[in-house]
C-alpha positions as CSV (number, residue, x, y, z in Angstrom):
1,X,13.1,36.5,80.7
2,X,11.1,38.5,78.3
3,X,9.7,40.7,81.1
4,X,13.3,41.3,82.4
5,X,14.4,42.5,78.9
6,X,11.4,44.8,78.6
7,X,12.1,46.3,82.0
8,X,15.8,46.9,81.1
9,X,14.7,48.5,77.8
10,X,12.2,50.8,79.5
11,X,14.8,51.8,82.1
12,X,17.3,52.6,79.3
13,X,14.8,54.7,77.4
14,X,13.8,56.6,80.6
15,X,17.5,57.3,81.3
16,X,18.0,58.4,77.7
17,X,15.0,60.7,77.9
18,X,16.1,62.1,81.2
19,X,19.7,62.7,79.9
20,X,18.4,64.5,76.8
21,X,16.1,66.7,78.8
22,X,18.8,67.5,81.4
23,X,21.4,68.5,78.8
24,X,18.9,70.5,76.6
25,X,20.3,74.0,75.9
26,X,18.6,77.0,77.5
27,X,18.7,80.6,76.1
28,X,21.0,83.1,77.9
29,X,18.5,85.9,77.5
30,X,16.1,84.2,80.0
31,X,18.6,85.2,82.7
32,X,18.3,88.9,82.1
33,X,14.7,89.3,83.3
34,X,15.3,92.3,85.6
35,X,12.5,94.4,87.0
36,X,14.0,97.9,86.7
37,X,17.8,97.8,86.6
38,X,20.5,95.3,85.5
39,X,23.9,95.6,87.2
40,X,27.1,94.6,85.4
41,X,30.5,94.5,87.1
42,X,33.4,94.4,84.7
43,X,36.7,93.0,86.1
44,X,40.0,93.3,84.3
45,X,43.4,92.0,85.4
46,X,46.2,94.3,84.5
47,X,49.8,93.0,84.8
48,X,52.4,95.6,85.5
49,X,55.9,95.7,86.8
50,X,54.5,96.2,90.4
51,X,52.5,93.0,90.0
52,X,48.9,92.2,89.1
53,X,46.2,94.8,89.6
54,X,42.4,94.2,89.3
55,X,40.5,97.0,87.9
56,X,36.7,97.0,88.0
57,X,33.7,99.1,86.9
58,X,30.1,98.8,87.7
59,X,27.3,99.7,85.3
60,X,23.6,100.1,86.0
61,X,21.4,99.5,82.9
62,X,17.7,100.5,83.0
63,X,15.4,97.8,81.5
64,X,13.8,100.6,79.5
65,X,17.0,101.6,77.8
66,X,18.3,100.7,74.3
67,X,21.4,99.2,75.9
68,X,19.2,96.6,77.8
69,X,17.5,95.8,74.5
70,X,20.9,95.3,72.8
71,X,22.0,93.0,75.7
72,X,18.7,91.0,75.4
73,X,19.3,90.6,71.7
74,X,22.9,89.6,72.2
75,X,22.1,87.1,74.9
76,X,19.3,85.6,72.8
77,X,22.0,84.4,70.4
78,X,23.7,82.2,73.0
79,X,22.8,79.1,74.9
80,X,24.0,77.4,78.1
81,X,24.0,73.7,78.9
82,X,23.8,71.7,82.1
83,X,26.7,69.2,82.6
84,X,27.7,66.9,85.5
85,X,29.2,69.8,87.6
86,X,25.8,71.5,87.5
87,X,24.6,68.9,90.1
88,X,27.1,70.2,92.7
89,X,26.9,73.7,94.2
90,X,29.8,75.9,93.3
91,X,31.1,79.1,94.9
92,X,33.1,80.4,91.9
93,X,34.9,79.9,88.6
94,X,38.6,79.1,88.4
95,X,39.9,82.0,86.4
96,X,43.3,80.4,85.7
97,X,42.0,78.6,82.6
98,X,40.4,81.6,80.9
99,X,41.4,83.0,77.6
100,X,40.7,86.7,78.5
101,X,42.1,89.0,81.1
102,X,38.6,90.2,82.0
103,X,35.4,88.8,83.3
104,X,31.8,89.9,84.0
105,X,29.4,89.5,86.9
106,X,25.8,90.4,86.0
107,X,23.0,90.7,88.6
108,X,19.4,90.8,87.4
109,X,17.1,91.6,90.3
110,X,13.4,90.8,89.8
111,X,10.4,90.4,92.0
112,X,10.7,86.7,92.8
113,X,14.5,86.3,93.0
114,X,17.8,87.6,91.7
115,X,19.9,86.0,88.9
116,X,23.6,86.2,89.5
117,X,25.6,85.4,86.3
118,X,29.4,85.2,86.2
119,X,31.7,84.3,83.3
120,X,35.3,84.8,82.5
121,X,36.3,83.2,79.3
122,X,36.8,79.5,80.3
123,X,33.5,78.2,78.8
124,X,31.7,77.9,82.1
125,X,29.0,80.1,83.4
126,X,28.2,80.4,87.1
127,X,24.4,81.0,87.5
128,X,23.5,81.6,91.1
129,X,25.4,78.8,92.7
130,X,25.5,76.3,89.8
131,X,28.1,75.9,87.0
132,X,26.9,75.5,83.4
133,X,28.7,75.3,80.1
134,X,28.4,77.6,77.1
135,X,30.4,75.2,74.9
136,X,30.5,71.5,75.2
137,X,34.2,71.7,74.3
138,X,36.3,74.8,74.5
139,X,35.4,78.4,75.1
140,X,35.0,80.0,71.7
141,X,31.3,80.8,72.1
142,X,31.8,82.5,75.5
143,X,34.8,84.5,74.2
144,X,32.6,85.9,71.4
145,X,29.8,86.8,73.9
146,X,32.4,88.5,76.1
147,X,33.8,90.5,73.2
148,X,30.4,91.7,72.1
149,X,29.3,92.5,75.7
150,X,32.5,94.5,76.2
151,X,31.8,96.5,73.0
152,X,28.3,97.3,74.4
153,X,29.5,98.6,77.8
154,X,32.6,100.4,76.4
155,X,30.4,103.3,75.3
156,X,28.7,103.6,78.7
157,X,29.8,105.6,81.7
158,X,30.3,103.4,84.8
159,X,28.4,104.2,88.0
160,X,31.5,103.3,90.1
161,X,35.1,102.2,89.6
162,X,37.3,100.1,91.7
């Protein structure tokens, strides 16, 4: 009986340790490790009398630029967390629940792989094909990140518009 209790206790502690390590926050700036150029696509939904229109602009940011340094500094202030949906591959974010009428897609190409990051104001971040959370509840943190990122790219000239 004593051995059974010890086994249950050890299993419980292992599960607790695994859960803690799994949900440990990671820094957002680790996602921006591009070799030469970082690509940002800004999408904005505009509602007019003719119906909804999606406007987009693409920005290319050299890793040697001050803008890239600003972005690395901005992203270092924010974390993302794994949560149960992270275990399941995802092909997108549901934008119906977002608090902003714009979203960002960021691609950071580097030698080994590419990081694709998408977020739109609902608190979730799509990194490659997995969903993560920036807030455990709500979307205030992501909303602040989006506003700061928008202020950085507002002063830039896009490489293309759609």
